[in-house]
N, C-alpha and C positions, 0 to 999 in steps of 0.2 A: 532617099533621105535615110534612109538607113543603114545603107554604105560611106550616104558623106557621114553621118555621126562617125560609126567605125571608124573611120579613118582616119574621123579628128582624132578622136581619142585613140588611137594606134599613136598619130603623131602625139600626145603630146606625153601620153607618158613616153615612147623613145627620148623624147627632149628630158623628162624628167629624169630617165633611168642615164641618161647622158651624164646629166648634169651631177649624180648624185658619183654616177663612173671617174667621172673628169674630177669629180672632190676624192674620193677618195683614194684612186689611183693616181693622183696627179698629173694627172695626162695635157696638158697644155697650162699650166700653172707657167706664170714670167720667174727668170732664174734669178735670186737673190736673198741674199743671208738676213735672218730676224735675229734682234735675241729676246728671250721669254723670260723672264722667270717665276719660276711654281714653287709660289709660297709655300714653309711649314704646316699642313696640315691640311692642305686646298682639295677640295671634294673634286668629282668629274666635272662636276657642272660650270664651278671656276673654271679647271683647266680650262673643258674647251672653249670658255668666254676669252681668255688672255688669248689661245692659240686662234680665234679669230679676227679676234680686235689686232691682233698680230701680221693677219693675212693669212695663214698656215694655212685654215681648213676658212668652205664657205658655210658649211652645215655644222651648226654648235649643236645638233639634234642627230645628228646619223653620227657624227664622233663620237658623239656617250653614247650613242647604240655598239659603237663597233669597240666601244673598252668595255663595255659589261661582257659582250658577244666572244671579245676574247680574254675576261678577264685581267682587262690592261692597267684597271685601275688600284691592283695589286705592286707593279713591278714599277713603275709613276715615282720618281725621286724628288722631292724639291732640289732646287739649284736653281741656277739662273744658266740656258744653252746657246749655242750660237747655231740657231738649223736655217734649214735652206726652205725657200717658197716649197721646189720645186720635189719636195718630200713624198713620198704619199704615209696615209695611215701608218703602218707600222714602222716603215722606217722613221715617224716620227715618236710613238712609242718606244720604238726599242736606245731612240738617240736618249728619250730624259732617265734616264738612268746614273746611276754612282758612276760606272764604269766606259763611261761614254765616250770616245776623244773627242765629240763636240761640247761634254761639258768648259761651259768657257775656266779657265784658269789666270791667276792672278800672281805676280812672283810680287813679293812683298821683304824689302829689306828693313831690319827690326838694328833700330841704333843701339849697342852697348847704354847703358846708363838709362833706356825706356823702363820708365814703372808697370802694372800691371794695368791700372788705366789708359798710360799714354797707349799702351800694346790693344787693346783692345779699342779706343777709339779710334786708330791706328788699321786696322785691320773693319772695321765699321765705315769711317771714309772711303776703300776699297770692294765692297759690297762683299765681301767673304763672310760675316754673319754680324748680325744686332749687338751694341755696347752690351744690352740689355742680357742675352741671352746668355753671351762668355761672361757676364760677371753673375748668371745665376748657379750655371756649373762650374763655378772654377770655386763657388762659393759650397757646393753641396754635391760635387757627384764624387764617387769614389774611383779614384786612377789608381791602379793595381800597380805601381811601383815602390819599392819600399821604402823611398828615403821619404815618402809623402807621413806614414804610418802613424808620427807621434804630432800632427802639426791638426790643429785642431778644424771643425767645419763651423763655419756663419758664414764668412767674409770671405771678399769677392779678394782682395790681394791677400787672401791664403796661397797661393804659389808664388807671389812672388818672390823674384829673383832664381827660381827652376824653368821661369819663361827664355829659355835660353837665343840669348843676338845674332840671329843671323839671320843671311838670305831665304824664303820657301816660297815654293809656291802650291797657293790654296785655290782648293775651288770654290767660284762666283756661292755664294748662300749654300756654305753648308753648315751641318749639326755642328754645333759649338764643343762638343764633347772629341768631335775627329781632331776641331781646328787646334785645341790645346792639344790633345797627344800627343804633336806632330812637337810643339814645343818640349814635354815633358821627356817622348820618345829621342831626342836630337840631346837636350841633358844628359840623362840618364848612358848615352853614347859618351859624351862628353866627357863627362866624372869615373877616369877608370879606377882600378883597384891602386893603383899607383899615388890619385891624393887622396886615397882612404889611408893608409898608411902616410902620409905625408899630413893628413889629422891625425892620427894617432900621437906620430912624433913630435906636431907642437904640443898638442893635449903636453908633452912626457915636460917640455924643457920649461911649460908654464907652471908644470906643479914645482920643477926642479926652484924657478925663482919665484913661489908664490911658500916657498918651504925654507927659501933666504927670507922671506920678508917675515915670519914667524906667525901663515897661518896657519892653523891643525887640518889634517888627516879631511875630515867632513868638510872641513870649506873647500880646498881642494878639490876635493869629489866633485860635491853640488857646484864647482862655477868651471870641470871638465867639459868644452864645448861638442859640443854636437857637429853635425852636417848644419841644420838649419844657422844653429849661430855662426857658424863660417863663412856661407851666403850672408848673411846679416852684414858681417865687418867687408866682405868680398864686396857690396855693397855701399860700404859707408866708405870707402877707400877707390873706389869709382866716382862719387859724389865728390869728390875732395880732388881727384887727384886732375889737375892742368892736366902733369905730363907720365904718359906712361914709366921714365925713368925717376920720377917724385915717389912710385904706387911701394916698391918694400917700406923706405919710410915712414912715410903715413902710417903700412901695416903694423909698425914695429912702436911706432907709439902709442896706437890702440892697446897692442898686447899687455906693453910694457902698464900703461892704466891699468888695464884688468886683472894683471898681476898683483896690481899697489891697490885696488878696489879704488881705482878712482872715477869720479868722474867723468865721461869720454872726452865734452866740450867738445860737440861736436855740433855742430850749424844744421848738418843734412839729414839729424836726427829731432832736429827742433821741427824743422817746416817740412820734414815726413809727416809726424802727428800734427801740425797746426790744416798742413791738404794741400799749401800754394806754396812757392818758393818765390820767395822774398829775396831782393838785393842789401836791404840790412835788418835785421833782428833786432825789436827795441824787449826793452827790459818784460815785457807783458805778456814777452813770446816767449820770453824763458818763463814762462809763471807757469807753460801750457802744465798739466797733470794728465802722463799720460804714459804708460810700459815701452 
């Protein structure tokens, strides 16, 4: 009886050890691609449950013990990853980091004329980041670019015009600061010293026109266009232009009116203030009180 009990216990321990080893080392798991999303701020318990529900591990407890023993909880990053069910525990942890080749990437094209809200919605729809996280980062995060230094914080539209339209590759489930920085870095690269020189030349021409219209030097100095003003005008041209060939003409009209201190009378500004794009503006719409 004693021998039978010892043998039975040995068999049970051997089976248990084999199952543990099979789970940790992925000895007999099937070959299958599985996509998992690790939420921002997820605990090891939540990560273990996500992996078990996805069929990547069999035992939450065993995976948590492995993570605590190897300090893996310090290395796993939030994001969406394409993992293989044949990965052992070490491979699973190693491939849930920011630089992982298994981290899911999505390619997104930002059309010209998209506003911040449009861009953030598009990114959310493609699983890059939530709209609210992007809006919060845009309004409060301090991005280290000289062209943003004079723009006040507090509005999710703070970066309007600086999120450069282009085709990008984003990590799914990425940090909002990383996502927005990719746009701003592209803008910084595109806006060369030649364009800054062109802005200075534009201000010189506008100053000359304003002198011809009997403006004082103080008024001319106050009316000098900043880069932010230039981007605003470019945005108005984008909204008002049906064909690229019309851009210069529309820009000329805007600058002529600025030089004469005339109202711009551009529907796009009213629609932006209203927060909606309408086919026709009413007299009531035109009374909106907005800078």
